[in-house]
C-alpha positions, 0 to 999 in steps of 0.5 A: 587886384583886390582894389580893382575888383572892389572898384569894379563892383562899385561901378557895376552897382552904381547903376542901380538906384537904391531906395530913398531913405526915410525922412530924419532917419539915420542908417548906420552900418556896423561890422558886428551886431550888439551882442546885448542891449542890457547894460549889465552885460555890455562887454563888446564894443558894438553893445557898448557903443549902441547902449550909450545912445539908449542908456544913461549912468550916474556919470559920464566920461569926457574925452579926458576920461574924467567923470562928469555929472549925468544921472548924478548932479553931484557926489561927495566922499565922506571918507575913503569908504563912503560915496554919496550921490545926489540924483537929478529930479528931471530924468525919466525912463522911456516908459515915463517912470522917473529915475530914482536912487531905487533904480540905481540901487537895483541896477548895481545890485543886480550886477553884484548878484552872483546868480545873474552872472554879470561879466561886470561884477568884478569891477564892482566888487569893492561895493559892500553896501548900497543904501537909498537915503531918499528917492534922489540920494544914494549912498555906497559903502565900500569894503576897500578904497577903490579910486576907480570906482567912480569911472565905472559908474557910467554903467546904464541904469535900468528900471527896478522892474527890469533890473530884477529880471534875467539877462535881457539881450534884445530889449531894454528900457533906458533913459538915454536920448534914443529908445528901443523900437524894434530888433529884427533879423536885419536891423535894430531900430531906435527912435528919439525918446520923448522923455529924454532930460538931456536935450541940449543936443542940436541934432535933427535925427529922429530915428536910427536904423543900424544894420550889421554888415560884416564885410567892410568892402560891402559897407563901402559899397553901400555907403557910395550907393547911399544905402547907408549914411555912416560907418565907423572903423574896420574899413580896409586902409587900401580903400580909404585913399579911393573913398577920399576921392569920392563925391559926397563921402566925408572921412574924418579920423583921430587917434583912438584909445586902442593901443597896439603893442608887441608882447614879450616874455620876460622869463625868456633866456634871450628877452629877459635882457632889457638891452635886447628888448630895447634893440628890438624896438629901435630896429622898427621903423614905425612910421614906415609900417603905418604908412605901408600897411595902415594908410598912415592913419595910426599915431605913434605912442609909447604908453597905453593911455592916450595923450588926452587921458588925465592920467597920461604922461608924455614919453619920448618916442622910441626912434628908429636907429639900426646902428644903436640896436646893433650895438646893444645886441653886441653889448648884451653878448649876442654877436652875429655868427658865421651866418649873420644870426644872433638868435632866433625868435618865435613870433605868434599871431593870429590868422587875421591877414592884417596882422600877418602882414604886420608880423611879416614886415616886423620879421624883415626889420629884425632880420636886418639886425641879425635876429631870425624870426619864425612866424606861427599863425594860429586861429584866434582861440588857440592863439589867445589861449597860448598867450594867456598861458605865457606860451610865447616869445613874442606876440602882437595884440592891442589893448581896446578902448582903454579908459581906466588908468587901472589897466597898468595894475592889470598888465604890470603888477606882479600879483596880476600874472596869469591866470589872475590878470594880464601881466602876460610877460611876467613883469615884476618890479617891487617899486612899480607894485608899490606905486600901482597899489598906492594909485588904486586907492588914493583919493588925491587925483594929483597924487594918482597922476604923479604915480601913474607918471612914474609907473608909465616912465619905468614901464618905458625904461624897462621896455616891458612891451614894444609899443607900436601906435594908437589905432585911428578912429575912422568915421565915414559918412555920406551926403546926408550926414554932416557935423559928426566929429569922432571921439577917441573912444569911438563913441556914437554920442557925437551923433547927438550934435550931427545933422541929417539933411533932407532927401 
């Protein structure tokens, strides 16, 4: 019925003629507006995606999430506590001022300034001292080794004058390919920078108009009617097959860095048994779930990091095996009773309709192996508060946009149990803690990869979480835009290699 209603709207509205787009102007529809254009305060996905177009950091991250030169032409580490960065001499801010080591220092000092209250402060807490050696050389001295620091130095750099100001949410000066032009109630407008040093891009896009269109069906209508040229993610899976049949609509996708999973309370009297957790995983036909509920777009996975990540390690997919699940539950001491029930579980979720459909399907699968599930849906704030407090047996969530392998310390280390970290299931393994501590400070990439491989293998063996899949990055473009190839992190930077056709 919902699909029929949507298609009816498209038919009715298609009779209207939309205004012709401006030449060389790309129109993007986002599900939510950026909260801030200030790189010192970018935590939501929309803000970060837009800032990537406007700012540049010391480094940039490739699809394998290894740091690559950006503002910094090179860097070296004289010891575990000292990083020295050489800066390019040909990079200018949008106000035509050169980008120097002083600007980098001012931006980092602002993030570390407790009075500014930057949400990124904790990520740079290892920095003890920032020294400007000369206009194009910077030295960072640490109070402790931090192997992940380099990854975080992709933060956008501000001019010193801007870095000294408080939070500037709706205006910014960067050194990226596009610069801020205006932000009205309905649109954020960017224009191509005349000072951009990073000119090795083929795009003919001169302006970008970003509109916030919260309702995904409305974004679909606007794409079909040529009112916007591009949108990415947060589209109803049930509409994608119809969209694929539409003339001049192009859909491309690839696995994202968003990893969906089921969280388990390892202190629970039932779930503390690893065999029970394994049985619950074996009872899920994940292929069937993603086909039925998500247009078969997600990609099955077993660990948080995507296969392309430098620190990821291959782990065999958990099969769908009801017989083995039943056997494990019998061996764990949970036989079926006279009513065929082994035990009951409470499954907490949000009121999101897609989440509720997923939970209902999972509950049905577990019912077939003798596990009765009571579903409790709560509004987001109340649901998330319960999860952080450890007040759950089972829940489903996603790790969004993960790039740093230190995520494993955050979700597995004994010391990272709430409220300090996100080890919400209260997992504790002394050997894993040792590996995590070593990986966090090691300067040897090969050693870190070896340690993270052990960590991921042990995480899977202990069934700390029940993995589901990597959600898909789904990019949809109209007839005017061509050449956009989505990245696994959902970045908008591939627009710099896309082409905009004439009206």
